[in-house]
C-alpha positions in Angstrom: 39.2 37.3 26.4 36.1 35.2 25.7 36.4 31.9 28.1 32.8 31.0 26.8 31.9 29.9 30.5 28.1 29.2 31.5 27.7 28.0 34.9 29.9 28.9 37.9 29.5 25.2 39.2 32.8 24.9 37.0 34.6 27.9 38.0 36.2 25.9 40.8 38.2 23.6 37.8 40.6 26.6 37.0 43.2 28.3 39.1 42.8 32.0 40.2 45.8 33.8 41.2 43.7 36.8 42.5 40.7 36.5 44.8 37.6 38.6 44.8 33.9 38.5 45.9 32.8 37.9 42.4 35.3 35.3 40.3 33.2 36.3 37.1 33.9 39.9 37.4 36.2 40.6 34.5 37.9 43.9 35.9 39.1 41.9 39.1 39.9 38.5 38.4 43.4 37.1 37.6 43.2 33.6 35.6 46.1 31.0 35.1 45.7 30.4 31.3 47.7 27.1 31.5 45.4 24.4 30.3 42.4 26.6 30.0 41.1 25.1 26.8 41.3 21.5 28.1 39.8 22.4 31.5 36.8 24.5 29.6 36.2 21.4 27.2 35.5 19.0 30.3 33.4 21.4 31.7 31.4 21.7 28.7 31.3 17.8 28.5 29.9 17.5 32.1 27.2 20.2 31.3 26.1 18.3 28.4 25.8 15.0 30.2 23.2 16.4 32.9 19.6 16.5 31.3 18.0 19.6 33.2 14.9 18.3 34.9 15.1 14.8 33.8 14.3 11.5 35.7 17.0 9.5 37.5 15.9 6.5 35.1 16.3 8.7 32.2 19.6 10.1 33.5 20.9 6.4 34.2 20.1 5.5 30.6 21.9 8.4 29.1 25.1 7.5 31.1 25.0 3.9 30.2 24.8 4.8 26.5 27.5 7.4 27.0 30.0 4.9 28.2 29.7 2.9 25.0 30.3 6.4 23.0 26.8 6.5 21.9 25.4 10.2 21.8 21.6 10.8 22.9 19.8 13.0 25.2 18.1 13.1 28.4 14.9 11.1 27.3 11.5 11.9 29.4 12.5 15.5 29.7 10.1 18.2 30.3 9.6 21.2 27.9 11.6 23.4 30.1 14.5 21.3 30.1 14.4 20.6 26.2 14.3 24.5 25.7 17.5 24.8 28.0 19.1 22.0 25.6 18.1 23.6 22.4 19.4 27.3 23.4 22.6 25.6 24.7 23.0 23.9 21.5 22.9 27.1 19.6 25.8 28.6 21.3 28.4 25.5 21.9 29.0 22.7 19.1 27.3 19.5 19.7 27.9 16.4 18.3 24.5 14.6 18.3 22.9 14.7 14.8 19.3 13.7 16.0 17.6 15.1 18.7 14.1 14.5 20.2 12.3 17.4 20.6 8.8 16.4 22.0 6.9 14.0 23.8 7.3 13.3 27.4 8.2 9.8 26.8 10.6 7.6 24.5 8.9 6.5 21.5 11.9 5.8 18.8 14.7 5.5 21.2 16.5 2.5 19.5 15.9 3.9 16.0 17.3 7.3 16.9 20.6 5.4 18.5 21.1 3.4 15.4 20.4 6.5 13.1 23.3 8.6 15.0 25.6 5.8 14.8 25.0 5.6 11.2 25.4 9.4 10.8 28.7 9.3 12.3 29.6 6.7 10.0 28.6 9.3 7.1 25.8 7.2 6.1 23.4 9.5 5.4 19.7 9.8 4.5 18.2 8.8 1.3 15.5 11.3 -0.2 12.1 9.7 -1.8 11.7 10.4 -5.2 7.9 9.5 -5.1 6.7 11.4 -2.4 5.3 15.1 -3.2 6.8 16.7 0.3 10.5 15.9 1.2 10.6 12.5 2.6 14.2 10.9 3.9 14.8 7.5 4.6 17.2 7.0 7.5 19.7 4.1 7.6 21.6 2.3 10.4 24.9 1.2 10.3 24.2 -1.7 8.0 22.5 0.2 5.4 19.2 -0.8 6.3 16.1 1.4 6.7 14.9 2.4 10.1 13.0 5.7 10.1 11.2 7.9 7.7 12.0 11.6 8.2 9.7 14.4 7.1 11.4 17.9 7.1 8.7 21.0 7.8 10.7 23.0 5.5 10.0 20.8 2.5 6.2 20.1 3.1 3.9 20.7 0.2 1.8 23.8 0.9 -1.2 21.8 -1.1 -2.5 25.0 -2.9 -2.7 26.9 0.4 -4.6 24.2 2.4 -1.5 23.7 5.0 1.3 26.0 6.3 4.8 24.5 6.4 5.2 22.6 9.7 1.5 21.7 10.0 2.0 18.3 8.3 4.5 17.3 10.7 2.3 18.3 13.6 -0.4 16.1 11.9 1.7 12.9 11.5 2.8 12.9 15.3 -0.7 14.0 16.5 -2.0 11.3 14.4 0.4 8.5 16.6 -0.5 10.4 20.1 -4.5 10.0 19.6 -3.9 6.2 18.4 -1.4 5.5 21.0 -1.9 2.2 22.8 -2.2 1.9 26.6 1.3 0.6 27.3 2.5 3.2 24.9 5.0 0.6 22.9 4.4 -0.5 19.2 1.4 0.5 16.6 -1.6 2.1 18.1 -5.4 1.3 17.9 -5.6 1.9 14.2 -2.0 0.7 13.5 0.0 4.0 13.2 3.5 3.0 13.5 5.4 5.1 16.1 6.1 8.7 15.3 7.9 11.3 17.1 9.1 14.9 16.4 12.9 15.7 16.1 15.5 18.2 14.9 18.2 17.0 12.7 21.8 18.5 11.4 23.8 17.3 8.6 21.5 14.4 7.7 21.8 15.2 3.8 25.7 14.7 3.6 25.9 18.5 2.8 27.7 19.6 6.3 25.1 22.3 6.7 25.1 22.6 10.5 21.4 23.9 10.7 19.2 21.9 12.8 16.2 21.0 10.8 12.7 20.1 12.6 10.5 17.4 11.3 8.4 14.2 12.1 10.1 10.8 12.3 8.4 7.8 12.0 9.4 3.9 12.2 10.1 2.4 8.8 7.6 -0.3 7.7 8.7 -2.7 4.8 5.8 -3.1 2.4 4.7 -5.9 0.7 3.3 -4.8 -2.6 -0.2 -5.8 -2.1 -2.3 -4.1 -5.2 -2.2 -3.6 -8.9 -3.7 -0.1 -10.1 -6.9 -0.5 -11.0 -7.8 -3.7 -9.6 -9.3 -5.0 -5.9 -7.0 -6.8 -3.7 -8.1 -5.9 -0.3 -8.9 -9.3 0.6 -5.6 -10.1 1.9 -6.4 -7.7 5.0 -8.4 -8.8 8.0 -12.0 -7.2 8.9 -10.6 -5.8 12.1 -7.6 -4.0 10.7 -9.9 -2.3 7.6 -12.5 -1.2 10.2 -9.8 0.2 12.5 -8.5 2.4 9.6 -11.6 3.6 8.5 -12.5 4.7 12.1 -9.1 6.6 12.2 -9.8 8.0 9.1 -13.2 9.5 9.8 -12.1 10.5 13.5 -9.1 12.5 11.8 -10.7 13.9 9.2 -8.2 12.4 6.6 -8.4 13.8 3.2 -6.2 11.6 1.3 -6.4 7.8 2.0 -5.2 5.8 -1.1 -3.7 2.9 -1.9 -0.1 4.2 -1.6 -0.2 5.1 2.1 -1.6 1.9 3.0 1.0 -0.9 3.8 1.2 -4.4 3.9 3.5 -6.1 6.8 2.6 -9.8 6.5 -1.2 -9.6 5.9 -1.4 -6.6 8.6 -2.8 -3.5 7.5 -0.6 -0.4 8.4 -1.9 3.0 7.6 0.8 5.8 7.2 1.0 9.5 6.0 -1.3 11.7 8.0 0.0 14.9 7.0 -3.1 15.7 5.6 -5.7 15.1 8.8 -7.1 17.4 10.8 -7.8 20.0 8.2 -9.0 23.6 8.7 -11.8 23.6 6.5 -14.4 21.0 5.4 -12.5 19.7 2.3 -13.9 16.6 0.4 -12.0 13.6 1.2 -10.2 10.8 -0.9 -11.1 7.4 0.9 -10.2 4.8 -1.6 -11.5 2.3 0.8 -15.1 3.0 0.3 -14.9 0.6 -2.9 -13.5 -2.2 -0.9 -16.0 -5.4 -0.2 -15.6 -5.0 3.4 -16.8 -1.4 3.3 -20.6 -2.5 3.4 -19.9 -5.0 6.4 -21.2 -3.7 9.5 -18.9 -2.3 12.1 -17.7 -5.2 14.8 -18.7 -4.9 18.3 -15.5 -4.0 19.6 -15.4 -1.0 16.9 -18.5 0.2 18.4 -17.3 0.0 21.9 -14.1 1.9 21.0 -16.0 4.8 19.6 -18.2 5.1 22.8 -14.8 5.8 24.7 -13.6 8.5 22.2 -13.8 12.1 23.7 -12.9 15.1 21.7 -11.6 17.3 24.7 -9.7 14.7 25.9 -7.8 14.3 22.3 -7.0 17.9 22.3 -5.6 18.1 25.6 -3.4 15.1 24.9 -2.1 17.0 22.0 -1.9 20.4 23.8 0.2 18.5 26.4 2.7 17.5 23.9 3.3 21.0 22.4 0.7 20.2 19.5 -1.8 23.4 19.2 -4.3 23.2 16.6 -5.7 26.3 15.1 -9.3 27.2 16.5 -11.0 26.4 12.9 -9.0 23.0 12.8 -10.4 22.3 16.3 -14.1 23.0 15.3 -13.8 20.9 11.9 -12.3 17.8 14.6 -15.3 18.2 16.8 -17.4 18.0 13.7 -15.3 14.6 12.7 -16.0 13.4 15.9 -19.7 14.0 15.7 -20.2 12.2 12.3 -17.9 9.4 13.5 -20.3 8.7 16.7 -23.4 9.5 14.3 -22.5 7.1 11.8 -21.1 3.9 13.7 -23.4 4.1 16.8 -26.4 4.6 14.1 -25.2 1.4 12.7 -24.4 2.7 9.4 -21.6 0.8 7.5 -18.1 2.2 6.6 -19.1 3.0 2.9 -22.3 5.2 4.2 -20.0 7.6 6.4 -16.9 7.5 3.7 -19.2 8.4 0.9 -20.3 11.4 2.9 -17.2 12.7 3.7 -16.2 11.9 0.1 -18.9 14.4 -1.0 -17.8 16.9 1.8 -19.5 18.6 4.6 -19.0 21.9 3.3 -22.5 22.1 1.9 -24.1 20.9 4.8 -22.2 23.2 7.2 -22.7 26.6 5.4 -26.6 25.6 4.6 -26.7 25.5 8.5 -25.0 28.6 8.7 -27.4 30.6 6.4 -30.4 29.2 8.7 -29.2 30.1 12.0 -26.9 32.5 13.5 -26.4 30.9 17.3 -23.5 28.8 17.5 -25.5 26.1 19.5 -28.4 26.1 16.8 -26.0 25.6 14.1 -24.3 22.6 15.6 -27.8 21.3 16.3 -28.9 21.9 12.8 -25.9 20.5 11.5 -26.3 17.3 13.7 -29.6 16.6 12.2 -28.6 17.6 8.5 -25.8 14.8 9.0 -28.3 12.1 10.2 -30.4 13.2 7.1 -27.3 12.8 4.6 -26.2 9.3 6.3 -29.7 8.0 5.9 -30.1 9.2 2.2 -26.3 7.7 1.5 -27.6 4.4 2.9 -30.9 4.5 1.3 -29.1 5.0 -2.4 -26.5 2.1 -1.5 -29.2 -0.3 -0.7 -31.4 0.6 -3.9 -28.1 0.4 -6.0 -27.4 -3.3 -4.3 -31.0 -4.2 -5.1 -30.8 -3.0 -8.6 -27.6 -5.1 -9.2 -28.9 -8.4 -7.8 -31.9 -7.9 -10.0 -29.7 -7.3 -13.0 -27.1 -10.2 -12.0 -30.3 -12.6 -11.7 -31.7 -11.5 -15.0 -28.2 -11.8 -16.6 -28.0 -15.3 -15.5 -31.3 -16.3 -16.7 -30.7 -14.8 -20.1 -27.2 -16.6 -20.2 -29.1 -20.0 -19.6 -31.5 -19.2 -22.4 -28.9 -18.2 -24.6 -27.0 -21.6 -23.8 -30.0 -23.8 -24.5 -30.7 -21.7 -27.8 -26.9 -22.3 -28.9 -27.5 -26.0 -28.0 -30.5 -26.3 -30.5 -28.4 -24.2 -32.9 -25.5 -26.5 -33.1 -27.5 -29.4 -35.2 -28.3 -26.7 -37.6 -26.0 -25.2 -40.8 -23.8 -22.6 -39.9 -25.8 -20.1 -42.1 -28.7 -20.8 -40.0 -27.1 -19.5 -36.6 -25.7 -16.4 -38.0 -29.2 -15.6 -39.5 -30.5 -16.1 -36.0 -28.0 -14.2 -34.2 -28.9 -11.3 -36.5 -32.3 -11.2 -36.4 -32.1 -11.4 -32.3 -29.8 -8.4 -32.7 -32.5 -6.4 -34.4 -35.3 -7.5 -31.8 -33.2 -6.5 -28.9 -32.0 -3.1 -30.5 -35.7 -2.5 -31.2 -36.3 -3.1 -27.6 -33.8 -0.5 -26.6 -35.0 1.9 -29.1 -38.5 1.3 -28.0 -37.6 1.7 -23.8 -35.9 5.2 -24.8 -38.8 6.4 -26.8 -41.0 5.8 -24.0 -38.9 7.3 -21.7 -38.7 10.3 -23.8 -42.1 10.8 -24.1 -42.7 10.6 -20.0 -39.6 12.4 -19.0 -41.4 15.8 -18.8 -44.3 14.2 -16.7 -42.1 11.8 -14.6 -43.3 11.8 -11.3 -41.9 10.2 -7.8 -44.7 7.3 -8.5 -43.4 6.5 -12.1 -39.6 6.3 -10.8 -40.2 2.6 -10.4 -41.0 2.1 -13.8 -38.1 4.6 -15.1 -35.6 2.4 -13.2 -36.9 -1.2 -14.8 -36.8 0.5 -18.0 -33.2 1.8 -17.6 -32.5 -2.0 -16.4 -34.2 -3.6 -19.2 -32.3 -1.2 -21.5 -28.9 -2.2 -19.9 -29.7 -6.1 -20.1 -30.8 -5.9 -23.7 -27.4 -3.9 -24.5 -25.2 -6.3 -23.0 -27.0 -9.1 -24.4 -26.1 -7.6 -27.9 -22.6 -6.5 -27.2 -22.3 -10.3 -26.0 -23.0 -11.8 -29.5 -20.9 -12.5 -31.9 -22.1 -11.5 -35.1 -20.8 -13.9 -37.9 -19.2 -15.9 -35.2 -19.6 -19.7 -34.9 -21.5 -21.5 -32.2 -18.0 -22.8 -31.2 -17.0 -19.4 -30.5 -19.8 -18.2 -29.0 -19.5 -20.9 -26.3 -16.0 -19.7 -25.4 -16.8 -16.4 -25.2 -19.6 -17.3 -22.7 -17.4 -19.4 -20.6 -14.6 -16.6 -20.4 -17.5 -13.6 -19.5 -18.2 -15.8 -16.6 -15.0 -14.6 -14.8 -13.4 -12.3 -17.2 -14.3 -9.0 -18.8 -14.3 -9.9 -22.3 -16.1 -8.2 -25.6 -16.4 -8.8 -29.5 -14.2 -7.2 -31.9 -15.3 -8.4 -35.1 -15.1 -11.8 -34.9 -12.3 -11.9 -32.1 -12.4 -12.2 -28.6 -10.6 -9.4 -26.4 -10.0 -10.6 -22.8 -9.1 -7.8 -20.0 -8.8 -5.2 -22.9 -5.6 -6.2 -24.2 -5.3 -10.1 -25.0 -6.9 -11.3 -28.1 -8.1 -14.9 -29.1 -8.5 -15.1 -32.9 -10.1 -17.9 -35.0 -10.3 -20.7 -34.8 -9.5 -20.0 -31.1 -6.7 -22.4 -30.5 -3.6 -21.6 -28.0 -1.8 -20.4 -30.8 -4.4 -17.7 -31.8 -3.8 -15.9 -28.7 -2.0 -12.7 -29.1 -1.4 -9.1 -27.6 -0.7 -8.1 -24.0 2.2 -9.6 -22.2 3.7 -12.7 -22.0 2.7 -13.5 -18.6 -1.0 -12.4 -19.5 -1.0 -14.4 -22.9 0.2 -17.6 -20.7 -2.7 -17.0 -18.6 -5.2 -16.7 -21.2 -3.7 -19.6 -22.9 -4.1 -21.9 -19.8 -7.9 -20.4 -19.2 -8.6 -21.5 -22.9 -7.2 -24.8 -22.8 -9.2 -25.7 -19.8 -12.6 -24.0 -21.6 -12.1 -26.3 -24.6 -11.6 -29.1 -22.4 -14.7 -28.5 -20.2 -16.8 -27.8 -23.5 -15.5 -31.1 -25.2 -14.2 -28.9 -28.1 -10.5 -30.7 -27.7 -7.5 -28.5 -26.5 -6.4 -26.9 -29.9 -2.9 -28.2 -29.6 -1.5 -28.7 -33.2 
């Protein structure tokens, strides 16, 4: 007979007909079987209601919730207590659907209770169709999304870069190291509350098997970007810089627009499963092309970086059950080095981000080839990172200077062209065509001349001739753009419209048609009813701009 008793504290609830020194000795005991199942069930429920090693406050919370028939667990449990709970759950049937597994303090208590209530009402998780990893949305009893669950067993291994279970740990680690001092709400970098849980039967497939994974608070996203367009100006500079510090510190290899959420104008970074890598992988950091990426770090960001300690970070993870592999710890230390050298050295986010996009692997392996001692390797790597950051900044400033000179030359060219066109208006239509043709030939000859000179000097070019070479490239680019901006055979009126559009929108000539943004055409005679192609919304916008342009140029509205 199997009575399934586990604790002699509850033996007193049974009735014994015989007495012996050991009431659990199967050969010597005699038990009254009347009401045994009911008494056993009561004993098991009493065992379940006691959190082993939990604080009095945690037990009180549990008791309050249990009175409302809401199943929960002992929050604030130590690791030993959680192990006892897990071991007990493998033998005895449990009613809880979601169980917090790690973190010695409650992170998502309200969401977990809401999910438990929903699962008992057969409101199961919904799987995302967009994510490459397994991602499930948990609902509350009102069918509202409250949490995002990522099972370890459904993680994408990323061509061998990750092992199953590593990404869930990294999701939790990203929040632990970003944790606010009051341990509530979003962290310094805005990472939503995240914890580790075990789930059972959350898909509705009646599979009574515990599945481990990360659980993160669901954040409703307000669409903030269109692919191929820059819409980052809706976010504040402090929020942007906090995200960049987080990505550099964690060695994030995948920061794209889809894992940046907009919560009423507040930037919320998510999806940190590919942080804390084990190798120096090249990073994808889309924020390096944002306008704010060239703004120096604010004083509060610099002060925050000064407070960071890599050893304390690793200890925080260790005490919460997350132990990074030795190789991942080493890469994490190097990321800390890059962060402090970059921010405290006065570099802007773009400088540091561009270095990480190229990858630190080459620098590291070059240092290993030169040195054998670990200390010497780290010192050499530090010097190499400093040099690489300086080179990145010099390249950026040189590119910015060239762009400014190019923009100034373009404005001067446009001013000159406008004055030329105003004089051409007084001539016949044939004359402007001839002038444009001659101008095109002249500009093309300039381009050909620049290319020929460059070809002759390419074999003997030195550092001293670099400035002249860049000047030739700039002149070629300006001349080429001027050629493309002139409509051969177009009227003076059409050229004016083209020039007005080019100040705010990407335009080009296609024969005598003006192509705007690569999809909408403005055909001759360039009136409202001559706008074709693209979507209805795009055509309406171009029509409105065209009408305003014609009014400003005093060409009439073009209405028929």
